[in-house]
N, C-alpha and C positions, 0 to 999 in steps of 0.2 A: 504494500500500500504506500504509494508515494506521498500521499497527503496526511499520513498518520500523525507526524509531528506538528503539522500545521493546524490540526483540529484542536480547538479548546476542549477542556474536560466536558463542558456543558454540551458542546456540539457532538462530541463522540458519544456521550451518554444518551442524548436524544436520539441519535441515529441507531444506537444499539437497542434502545427501547422499541423503536419502530421495527427493527429487524426481528426482535423477539416476538412482537405482536403478529407479524406476517408469518413467521415460522409456526406459531401456535395456531394460526387460522387453518393451516394444513391444506391450503389451496394451491400450493406451488408444485411444479414438476420436481423430479428428483434432482435434475441439474440446477434448477433455480434454488432449491433447498440447500444443496451443497455449496453453491456460490455464496448464498446469504449467510450460511453458517460460517464459512471462512471469513467473510467480511466481519461478522460478529466477533470472531476470535481476535481479529486485528483491532477492532474498536475496544474490546475488553482490555487488550494489552495497552492501548493508548490511555484508557482510563486508569489502569493500574500505575502506569508510568507517571501520570499527572499527580495521582495521589501520593506516590512515593516522593516525588519532588516537593510536594506541599509539606509532607511530613518532615523532610530535611530542613525546610525553612522554619518549622515550628520547634526549634531547639533554642536553648538559652545557654549563655556562658556563665560559669560560676568559678570562683577561685579554686585552683587545683592544689592538692596537698603539697606538691613539690614546688610550688610557685607557678606563676602564669595563670592561665585559664583553661578550662575544659568545657567541651560542649556536651550538654545533657538534654534528654527529652524534656519538653516543656512541662509535661505532667508529672515528672519525677519529684517526689517530695524531698524537701531538704531535711537532713537529719542533724540533730545537735541543737 
């Protein structure tokens, strides 16, 4: 899929939802079903990529034990 990285998360998710609805309707030929299934896999991969990138951005820095700072998940509770 050449445009996979160009699609926003919302665009990929919307197209994926449409593909799932068409697949669930069951009115496609075998070839159409296979092509749409493959497209759905690509869209799901794009969504996963976008979510992983967002997760990386949701980190915070805290002082490290040895000096400097370390990156930790935003939801990690501070001890001490």
